[in-house]
C-alpha positions in Angstrom: 22.8 -6.0 -5.8 21.0 -4.2 -8.6 18.8 -5.9 -11.2 18.1 -4.7 -14.8 14.4 -5.3 -15.7 14.9 -4.1 -19.3 16.4 -7.3 -20.6 15.1 -10.9 -20.6 11.7 -12.6 -20.4 9.1 -10.3 -18.9 7.3 -13.2 -17.1 10.5 -14.5 -15.6 11.5 -11.0 -14.5 8.1 -10.3 -13.0 8.1 -13.5 -11.0 11.8 -13.1 -10.0 11.2 -9.6 -8.8 7.7 -10.0 -7.5 8.0 -13.2 -5.4 10.4 -11.7 -2.9 8.1 -8.6 -2.8 5.2 -10.9 -2.1 6.9 -12.6 0.8 7.8 -9.2 2.2 4.2 -8.1 2.0 3.0 -11.3 3.5 5.3 -10.8 6.5 4.1 -7.2 6.8 0.5 -8.3 6.9 1.3 -11.2 9.1 2.6 -9.0 11.9 -0.4 -6.6 11.4 -2.7 -9.6 11.6 -0.9 -10.8 14.8 -1.8 -7.5 16.5 -5.4 -8.0 15.6 -5.6 -11.7 16.5 -4.0 -11.1 19.9 -6.2 -8.1 20.6 -9.4 -9.9 19.5 -8.7 -13.2 21.2 -7.1 -11.8 24.4 -8.7 -8.4 25.0 -12.2 -9.1 23.5 -14.5 -7.9 20.8 -14.6 -4.2 22.0 -10.8 -4.0 21.8 -10.9 -5.6 18.4 -13.5 -3.0 17.3 -11.4 -0.2 18.7 -8.4 -1.2 16.5 -10.7 -1.7 13.5 -12.4 1.7 14.0 -9.1 3.3 13.2 -8.3 1.2 10.2 -9.6 3.5 7.5 -8.0 6.7 8.9 -4.9 4.7 9.5 -4.9 3.7 5.8 -5.6 7.3 4.7 -2.6 8.8 6.5 -0.1 6.0 6.4 -1.2 5.2 2.8 -0.3 8.7 1.8 3.2 8.2 3.4 3.7 4.9 1.6 2.4 6.2 -1.7 4.6 9.3 -1.3 7.7 7.1 -0.9 6.7 4.8 -3.8 6.4 7.9 -6.0 9.8 9.2 -4.9 11.3 5.9 -6.1 9.9 6.2 -9.7 12.4 8.8 -11.0 15.2 6.8 -9.4 14.1 3.7 -11.3 13.9 5.7 -14.5 17.4 7.1 -14.0 18.7 3.6 -13.3 17.0 2.3 -16.5 18.6 5.1 -18.5 22.0 4.3 -17.0 22.3 7.9 -15.6 24.3 7.3 -12.4 24.8 11.0 -11.7 21.1 11.8 -11.9 20.3 8.6 -9.9 22.4 9.8 -7.0 21.0 13.3 -7.1 17.5 11.9 -6.9 18.4 9.6 -4.0 19.7 12.6 -2.1 16.6 14.6 -2.9 14.5 11.7 -1.7 16.2 11.9 1.7 15.7 15.7 1.9 12.0 15.7 1.0 11.2 12.6 3.1 12.5 14.4 6.3 10.4 17.4 5.6 7.2 15.4 4.9 7.8 13.2 8.0 7.9 16.2 10.3 5.0 18.1 8.8 2.6 15.1 8.5 3.3 13.9 12.0 2.7 17.2 13.7 -0.6 17.7 11.8 -2.2 14.3 12.3 -1.1 13.9 16.0 -2.9 17.2 16.7 -6.1 16.2 14.9 -6.4 12.4 15.6 -9.0 12.7 18.4 -11.1 15.0 16.4 -10.9 12.6 13.4 -12.3 9.8 15.5 -15.2 12.0 16.7 -16.0 13.0 13.1 -16.1 9.4 12.2 -18.7 8.7 14.9 -16.6 6.2 16.7 -18.8 4.4 19.3 -18.2 5.7 22.9 -17.4 2.3 24.4 -14.3 2.0 22.2 -13.3 5.7 21.8 -10.4 5.8 24.3 -8.8 2.5 23.1 -9.2 3.7 19.5 -7.5 7.0 20.4 -4.6 5.4 22.3 -3.9 3.1 19.4 -4.0 5.6 16.5 -2.1 8.3 18.5 0.9 6.0 18.9 0.7 4.8 15.3 0.7 8.4 14.1 3.7 9.2 16.3 5.5 6.5 14.4 5.0 8.1 11.0 8.7 9.0 10.7 9.6 5.3 11.1 7.0 4.4 8.4 8.5 7.0 6.0 12.1 5.9 6.7 11.4 2.2 6.0 9.4 2.9 2.8 11.8 5.5 1.5 14.8 3.2 1.8 12.9 0.1 0.5 11.6 2.1 -2.5 15.2 3.1 -3.4 16.4 -0.5 -3.1 13.6 -1.8 -5.2 14.2 0.9 -7.9 17.7 -0.6 -8.3 16.1 -4.0 -9.0 16.6 -5.6 -5.6 13.4 -6.9 -4.1 15.1 -9.5 -1.8 16.7 -7.3 0.9 13.5 -5.4 1.6 12.0 -8.9 2.3 14.9 -9.6 4.7 14.2 -6.4 6.6 10.5 -7.1 6.8 11.2 -10.6 8.2 13.2 -9.0 11.0 10.5 -6.4 11.6 7.8 -9.1 11.6 9.5 -11.3 14.2 10.3 -8.3 16.3 6.7 -7.2 16.2 5.5 -10.6 17.3 7.8 -10.7 20.3 6.9 -7.1 21.2 3.2 -7.9 21.0 3.6 -10.7 23.6 5.6 -8.4 25.8 3.5 -5.1 25.5 -0.1 -6.0 24.8 -0.9 -7.5 28.2 0.4 -4.6 30.3 -0.6 -1.8 27.9 -3.7 -3.2 26.0 -4.3 -1.9 22.5 -1.7 0.8 23.0 0.9 -2.0 23.4 -0.1 -3.4 20.0 0.6 0.1 18.5 3.9 0.4 20.3 5.0 -3.0 19.0 4.2 -2.0 15.4 6.0 1.3 15.6 9.2 0.0 17.3 9.4 -3.0 14.9 9.1 -0.8 11.8 11.5 1.8 13.2 14.1 -0.9 13.7 13.6 -2.3 10.2 14.0 1.2 8.7 17.3 1.9 10.5 18.7 -1.5 9.5 17.7 -1.0 5.9 19.3 2.5 5.9 22.5 1.1 7.2 22.5 -1.6 4.5 21.8 1.0 1.7 24.6 3.2 2.8 27.2 0.4 3.1 26.3 -1.9 0.2 25.5 0.2 -2.8 28.7 1.7 -4.4 26.5 3.2 -7.1 25.1 5.6 -4.5 28.5 7.0 -3.3 27.8 10.7 -3.6 29.9 13.8 -4.1 29.2 16.9 -2.0 27.5 18.5 -5.1 25.2 15.5 -5.5 24.1 15.6 -1.8 23.1 19.2 -2.0 19.4 20.3 -1.7 18.4 20.6 -5.4 15.1 22.4 -6.0 14.6 20.9 -9.4 15.1 17.3 -8.1 12.7 18.1 -5.2 10.1 19.4 -7.7 10.3 16.3 -9.8 10.1 14.0 -6.7 7.1 15.9 -5.4 5.5 15.8 -8.8 5.7 12.0 -8.7 5.3 11.3 -5.0 2.5 13.7 -4.0 0.0 12.4 -6.6 0.8 8.8 -5.7 0.3 9.6 -2.0 -2.9 11.5 -2.7 -4.1 8.4 -4.7 -3.9 6.4 -1.5 -5.5 9.1 0.6 -8.3 10.0 -1.8 -9.1 6.3 -2.0 -9.0 6.1 1.8 -11.4 9.1 2.2 -14.1 6.8 0.8 -13.0 4.2 3.3 -13.3 6.7 6.1 -16.8 7.6 5.0 -17.7 3.9 4.7 -16.2 3.2 8.2 -18.2 6.0 9.6 -21.3 4.3 8.2 -20.3 0.9 9.6 -19.6 2.5 13.0 -23.4 3.3 13.2 -24.1 -0.4 12.9 -22.6 -1.2 16.3 -19.3 -2.7 17.6 -20.2 -6.2 16.4 -20.4 -5.0 12.8 -17.2 -3.1 13.3 -15.5 -6.1 14.6 -16.7 -8.3 11.7 -15.5 -5.8 9.1 -12.2 -5.4 11.0 -11.5 -9.2 10.9 -12.7 -9.6 7.3 -10.6 -6.7 6.2 -7.5 -8.1 7.9 -8.0 -11.4 6.1 -8.6 -9.7 2.8 -5.4 -7.6 3.2 -3.5 -10.8 3.7 -5.1 -12.3 0.6 -4.4 -9.2 -1.4 -0.7 -9.2 -0.9 0.0 -10.8 -4.3 -1.9 -8.0 -6.0 0.2 -5.4 -4.0 3.4 -7.3 -5.1 2.2 -7.2 -8.7 1.6 -3.5 -8.5 5.0 -2.6 -7.0 6.6 -4.9 -9.6 4.8 -3.1 -12.4 5.9 0.3 -11.1 9.6 -0.6 -11.1 9.3 -2.6 -14.3 7.5 0.3 -16.0 9.9 2.9 -14.7 13.1 1.0 -15.8 11.7 0.2 -19.3 10.3 3.7 -20.0 13.7 5.0 -19.0 15.3 2.7 -21.5 12.7 3.5 -24.1 11.4 -0.1 -24.5 7.6 0.4 -25.1 6.9 -3.0 -26.5 8.3 -4.7 -23.3 5.8 -2.6 -21.3 2.9 -4.1 -23.1 4.3 -7.6 -22.7 4.9 -7.1 -19.0 1.3 -5.9 -18.3 -0.1 -8.9 -20.3 2.0 -11.4 -18.4 1.2 -9.9 -15.0 -2.5 -9.8 -15.8 -2.4 -13.5 -16.4 -0.9 -14.1 -13.0 -3.5 -11.9 -11.4 -6.4 -13.8 -13.0 -5.1 -17.2 -11.9 -4.5 -16.0 -8.4 -8.0 -14.5 -8.1 -9.6 -17.9 -8.9 -7.4 -19.7 -6.4 -8.3 -17.1 -3.7 -12.1 -17.6 -4.3 -11.8 -21.4 -3.9 -9.7 -20.9 -0.7 -12.2 -18.6 0.9 -15.2 -20.7 0.0 -13.6 -23.7 1.7 -11.9 -22.1 4.7 -13.5 -18.7 5.2 -15.2 -19.6 8.5 -12.1 -21.3 9.8 -10.1 -18.2 9.2 -12.7 -16.2 11.2 -11.8 -18.2 14.3 -8.4 -16.6 14.3 -10.1 -13.4 15.5 -13.1 -14.4 17.6 -14.1 -17.4 19.7 -16.3 -20.1 18.3 -19.3 -19.0 20.3 -19.5 -15.7 18.4 -21.6 -17.4 15.7 -23.2 -14.2 14.3 -19.9 -12.4 13.9 -18.3 -15.4 12.3 -21.2 -15.6 9.7 -20.7 -11.9 9.0 -17.0 -12.3 8.5 -17.5 -15.1 6.1 -20.1 -13.1 4.1 -17.8 -10.2 3.9 -14.9 -12.3 2.6 -17.0 -14.0 -0.1 -18.5 -10.6 -1.2 -14.9 -9.2 -1.7 -13.0 -12.2 -3.1 -15.6 -12.9 -5.9 -14.4 -9.6 -7.4 -10.6 -10.1 -7.1 -10.1 -10.0 -10.9 -11.2 -6.4 -11.1 -8.9 -5.7 -8.1 -6.0 -7.4 -9.9 -6.4 -5.0 -12.8 -6.6 -2.0 -10.4 -3.2 -2.7 -9.0 -1.5 -3.9 -12.2 -2.7 -1.1 -14.4 -2.5 1.7 -11.9 1.0 1.1 -10.8 2.2 0.6 -14.4 0.8 4.0 -15.3 2.6 5.5 -12.3 5.8 3.8 -13.3 5.5 5.4 -16.7 5.4 8.8 -15.1 1.6 9.6 -15.2 0.8 9.7 -11.5 -2.1 12.2 -12.0 -4.1 9.4 -13.6 -3.7 7.4 -10.3 -5.4 10.3 -8.5 -8.3 10.2 -10.8 -8.7 6.5 -10.3 -8.6 7.1 -6.6 -11.4 9.7 -7.0 -13.4 6.9 -8.7 -12.9 4.6 -5.8 -13.6 7.3 -3.2 -16.9 8.3 -4.9 -18.0 4.7 -5.1 -17.3 3.9 -1.4 -18.8 7.3 -0.4 -22.1 6.6 -2.2 -22.3 3.1 -0.7 -21.6 4.6 2.8 -24.0 7.5 2.5 -26.8 5.9 0.6 -26.8 2.1 0.8 -25.4 1.2 4.2 -28.2 3.0 6.0 -30.7 1.1 3.9 -29.1 -2.4 3.5 -26.8 -2.4 6.5 -23.9 -4.8 6.7 -24.6 -6.3 3.2 -24.0 -3.0 1.5 -20.8 -2.4 3.5 -19.5 -5.8 2.3 -19.9 -4.9 -1.4 -18.5 -1.4 -1.1 -14.9 -2.2 -2.1 -15.9 -4.4 -5.2 -18.0 -1.5 -6.5 -15.0 0.8 -6.0 -12.6 -1.6 -7.9 -15.0 -1.8 -10.9 -15.4 2.0 -11.0 -11.6 2.4 -10.9 -11.1 -0.1 -13.8 -13.6 1.7 -15.9 -11.2 4.7 -15.8 -7.8 2.9 -15.6 -7.9 0.6 -18.5 -8.8 3.3 -21.1 -6.2 5.5 -19.4 -3.5 2.9 -20.0 -4.2 2.8 -23.7 -4.2 6.6 -23.8 -0.8 6.8 -22.1 0.8 4.2 -24.3 -0.5 6.0 -27.4 0.9 9.2 -26.2 4.3 7.7 -25.3 4.6 6.0 -28.7 3.9 9.4 -30.4 6.5 11.0 -28.2 9.2 8.4 -29.0 8.4 8.5 -32.7 8.9 12.3 -32.7 12.3 11.9 -31.0 13.4 9.2 -33.5 12.5 11.5 -36.4 14.4 14.4 -34.8 17.6 12.4 -34.5 17.3 10.6 -37.8 19.7 11.8 -40.5 18.2 13.9 -43.3 
């Protein structure tokens, strides 16, 4: 089932497309959180810290893979919006070719380097082996991550945000069952295995669905061929989007290295707080993905005014949700902390609550980061996303290098808000620049086709 986002009320389309995306992201974070809850409650604080110590490098590598696949989907959305079915099928085939290549290369490189990375990050000795076991298995599952995100990106580009939700529900439930089965005999390695197996199964099911259900993707032999020009365009869109995630994550790696020097209790508190924040941030991620598809389809159709309307409506949703999130955390932040640690860990619970408040107070800037960044990417200007990522990286790096050694845990808690504000200072002017440039381009085209 395809969905055209170039016609109708932008607010209704954003909600209709974004809500299924939101539930999918919630399920994804839910099974990620289940891993952490079971590890923390059943295996102890050190095991929780071991998983948390890998979080930033995990985000750096897997974030690149996810961003890569999201970028590959943008030319597909643009072709769908332009009603170019032949070009659409060529880009889908190219997406498959380039995804296989990247999956092999990335997996080989990071599996070889993962222990060295943990050493460079100054991972505490008492959690090193568990951290290595966890991240090694996660990195071995990179092909499963790319498969799922590639297929889901294609499906969303065609306007269907419901079926990726269905596949994630299947993955989530599978992950919970596998956690119960695998964590106790295999420890933190079992949590990693559960995640990889569940995502691999979801990717295979979604691929079968894509092949069988979308008649628009029935390809000729010529359309399936390796097309260097398609590959070039896909890489031009995908690699910058992947780098945006990775460059942002470099700052997180530097910050995590600074947090690691504060001891395993601080690492555990940041781990739990980050997991809760990732859950709370799902609506922002859904808004971002919606804007990428919405922007891609509408720029393909040449509807610039609808792009402005869409970003305004989505921003209103982001502001309202930010206020609701703050009220929620103020009332229930400490209760949420008990999901990860026992009630007698009073100092860690206080730190988790402090971390949550420090982040959620600044959710309005985070809303604009996701909404504006992904809209710019959907419009075809992925390089701006890299520059925004550089802003975030620089901010987190400065906090990690300079302020965490001085102010400790408090500085670490405010690192992400500082990064979001810095990114907004670049992204908001960049959006107006992009729209001005696009309007000039479309006006020139109109003049060229107008009769003399």
